[in-house]
VEXDREN-2710 file (C-alpha; in Angstrom, 1 decimal):
% VEXDREN-2710
k/r/px/py/pz
1/MET/27.6/129.1/96.3
2/THR/27.5/130.1/99.9
3/ARG/24.5/128.7/101.8
4/ARG/22.7/131.1/104.1
5/ARG/22.8/130.2/107.7
6/GLU/19.6/129.5/109.5
7/PHE/18.9/131.4/112.7
8/ASN/16.4/130.9/115.5
9/PRO/14.7/134.3/116.0
10/ASN/14.0/133.4/119.7
11/SER/17.6/132.7/120.7
12/TYR/20.6/134.6/121.7
13/TYR/23.8/134.1/119.7
14/HIS/27.5/134.4/120.5
15/VAL/28.8/136.5/117.7
16/ILE/32.5/137.1/117.0
17/MET/33.7/139.5/114.3
18/ARG/37.4/139.7/113.5
19/GLY/39.6/142.1/111.7
20/ASN/41.0/140.8/108.4
21/ASN/44.1/138.6/109.1
22/ARG/43.5/139.5/112.8
23/GLN/44.7/143.0/112.2
24/PRO/43.9/145.7/114.9
25/ILE/41.0/147.7/113.5
26/PHE/39.7/149.0/116.9
27/LYS/43.0/150.3/118.3
28/THR/42.1/153.8/119.5
29/LYS/39.5/155.5/121.7
30/GLU/38.0/157.1/118.6
31/ASP/37.7/153.7/116.9
32/MET/35.8/152.3/119.9
33/PHE/33.6/155.4/119.9
34/GLU/32.8/154.9/116.2
35/LEU/32.1/151.2/116.7
36/LYS/29.7/151.9/119.6
37/ARG/28.1/154.6/117.5
38/ALA/27.5/152.1/114.7
39/PHE/25.6/149.8/117.1
40/LEU/23.5/152.8/118.4
41/HIS/22.7/153.9/114.8
42/VAL/21.6/150.5/113.6
43/HIS/19.7/149.7/116.8
44/ALA/17.5/152.8/116.3
45/ASP/16.0/151.3/113.1
46/TYR/16.6/147.6/113.5
47/PRO/16.2/146.8/117.2
48/PHE/18.3/144.1/118.9
49/THR/19.2/143.1/122.5
50/LEU/22.7/142.5/123.9
51/LEU/23.3/140.7/127.2
52/ALA/27.1/141.2/126.9
53/TYR/29.6/142.8/124.6
54/CYS/33.4/143.3/124.6
55/PHE/35.3/145.3/122.0
56/MET/38.9/144.2/121.7
57/THR/41.6/145.7/119.4
58/ASN/41.2/143.1/116.5
59/HIS/37.8/141.6/117.2
60/TYR/34.6/142.0/119.1
61/HIS/32.2/139.6/121.0
62/LEU/28.4/139.9/121.3
63/LEU/25.7/138.0/123.1
64/ILE/22.9/139.2/120.9
65/LYS/19.3/138.5/120.0
66/ALA/17.6/140.1/116.9
67/GLU/14.2/141.5/117.9
68/ARG/12.6/141.8/114.5
69/ASP/15.0/141.7/111.6
70/PRO/17.4/138.8/110.6
71/LEU/20.6/138.8/112.5
72/HIS/22.7/138.7/109.3
73/LYS/21.1/142.0/108.3
74/ILE/21.8/143.7/111.6
75/MET/25.4/142.5/111.5
76/SER/25.8/143.6/107.9
77/LEU/24.6/147.1/108.7
78/ILE/26.8/147.5/111.8
79/ASN/29.9/146.3/110.0
80/ARG/29.2/148.3/106.9
81/ARG/28.8/151.5/108.9
82/TYR/32.0/151.0/110.9
83/SER/33.9/150.0/107.8
84/ALA/32.8/153.2/106.0
85/SER/33.9/155.3/109.0
86/TYR/37.2/153.4/109.2
87/ALA/37.9/154.0/105.5
88/LYS/37.2/157.7/105.8
89/ARG/39.3/158.2/108.9
90/TYR/42.3/156.2/107.8
91/ARG/42.0/156.6/104.0
92/HIS/41.8/152.8/103.8
93/ILE/40.9/150.9/100.7
94/GLY/39.7/147.3/100.8
95/ARG/37.9/145.2/103.4
96/ILE/38.8/145.4/107.1
97/TYR/36.8/142.4/108.3
98/GLN/37.1/138.7/107.8
99/LYS/34.6/137.5/105.2
100/ARG/32.1/136.1/107.7
101/TYR/31.3/136.5/111.4
102/PHE/31.1/133.5/113.7
103/ALA/27.7/132.9/115.3
104/LYS/26.8/130.2/117.7
105/GLU/23.3/129.7/119.2
106/VAL/23.1/129.9/123.0
107/ASP/20.0/127.9/123.9
108/SER/20.2/127.3/127.7
109/ARG/20.2/129.3/130.9
110/LEU/23.7/128.0/131.8
111/GLY/24.9/128.7/128.3
112/LEU/23.9/132.4/128.6
113/LEU/25.9/132.7/131.9
114/VAL/28.9/130.8/130.5
115/VAL/29.1/132.7/127.2
116/SER/28.5/136.1/128.8
117/SER/31.2/135.5/131.4
118/TYR/33.6/134.3/128.7
119/ILE/32.9/137.5/126.7
120/HIS/33.4/139.7/129.8
121/ARG/36.6/138.0/130.8
122/ASN/38.3/138.7/127.4
123/PRO/40.4/141.6/128.5
124/ILE/42.1/139.5/131.2
125/GLN/42.4/136.3/129.2
126/THR/45.0/137.7/126.8
127/LYS/48.6/136.6/127.2
128/VAL/49.2/139.9/128.9
129/PRO/46.1/141.1/130.7
130/MET/44.9/144.4/129.3
131/VAL/43.7/145.6/132.7
132/GLU/44.3/144.6/136.3
133/ARG/40.5/144.5/137.0
134/LEU/37.7/143.9/134.6
135/GLU/35.7/146.9/135.7
136/GLN/38.6/149.1/134.5
137/TYR/38.1/148.0/130.9
138/PRO/35.8/150.7/129.3
139/TYR/35.0/148.9/126.0
140/SER/32.9/146.1/127.6
141/SER/29.5/145.8/129.2
142/PHE/31.1/144.5/132.4
143/PRO/31.6/147.9/134.0
144/LEU/27.9/148.5/133.4
145/TYR/27.0/145.4/135.4
146/TRP/29.6/146.3/138.1
147/GLU/28.0/149.7/138.6
148/ASP/24.3/149.8/138.2
149/ALA/24.2/153.6/138.4
150/LEU/26.1/153.9/135.1
151/LEU/23.9/154.8/132.1
152/ALA/23.7/151.7/129.8
153/PRO/23.2/152.0/126.0
154/PRO/19.6/151.2/124.9
155/PHE/20.5/147.9/123.4
156/LEU/21.9/146.4/126.6
157/ASP/19.6/144.4/128.9
158/ARG/21.1/144.1/132.4
159/LYS/18.2/142.3/134.0
160/ILE/18.3/138.9/132.4
161/LEU/21.6/137.4/133.4
162/ARG/21.2/138.1/137.1
163/GLY/18.0/136.2/137.1
164/LEU/19.8/133.1/135.8
165/LEU/22.4/132.8/138.6
166/PRO/22.3/129.5/140.5
167/PRO/22.4/129.3/144.3
168/PRO/24.2/130.4/146.4
169/PHE/24.5/133.6/144.2
170/ASP/22.0/136.4/144.8
171/ASN/20.0/137.6/141.8
172/THR/21.9/140.9/141.5
173/ASN/24.3/142.4/139.0
174/GLN/27.0/142.6/141.7
175/ALA/26.6/138.8/142.2
176/TYR/26.7/138.3/138.4
177/CYS/30.1/140.1/138.4
178/ILE/31.4/137.9/141.2
179/TYR/30.3/134.9/139.1
180/CYS/32.3/136.2/136.1
181/LEU/35.4/136.8/138.3
182/THR/35.1/133.4/140.0
183/TYR/34.8/131.1/137.0
184/GLN/37.1/131.0/134.0
185/GLN/34.9/129.9/131.0
186/ASN/35.5/128.4/127.6
187/ALA/33.4/129.0/124.5
188/GLU/33.3/127.3/121.2
189/GLU/35.5/128.7/118.3
190/ASP/38.2/130.4/120.4
191/PRO/40.5/127.8/122.0
192/HIS/43.6/130.1/121.6
193/ILE/44.7/132.9/123.8
194/GLU/44.9/136.3/122.1
195/ASP/48.2/138.2/121.9
196/MET/47.5/141.8/121.4
197/GLU/48.2/145.3/122.7
198/PRO/45.4/147.0/124.6
199/PRO/43.5/149.8/122.9
200/VAL/44.5/153.3/123.6
201/MET/42.3/154.3/126.5
END
């Protein structure tokens, strides 16, 4: 019998959800649109906050806090909605995700900076970088930090991370982006370097 994981409702979590057998299930622009739409749809009824996200071709990363409902319920609804969309579009039968998502509590100011930076650096940490510059990768929250004028989805909070920056960094989103570009970070669970093709832009 699988034991239910305990979650701290006041904490953020680094969540990773992978395609079954690491297969690419977010490989086109339409796939990415449908994944983001799943987040928007669930957020409307089951609010949550993201500090960072990055959608790759065979997995995605979140730095997420559930606002009211259990995290496992939010993740189940998001993954179920995208899975149904994927099955309809590709006439796919069977599961597309690994059985469980990875979730690690992030319980410190430094931890939030390290994990968010790790998430944002994913597109250039592959064996062959997917983009030359992080702000060019459209399926991540990094461009929304890079350019404050861009409209952010309602689930993304762009105010918290900048307030956690240590001196000599300024408390601005531009300074946060410089922090991400300056320090290569490591996070639990993913010691390997991904080898994958970039999504169709």
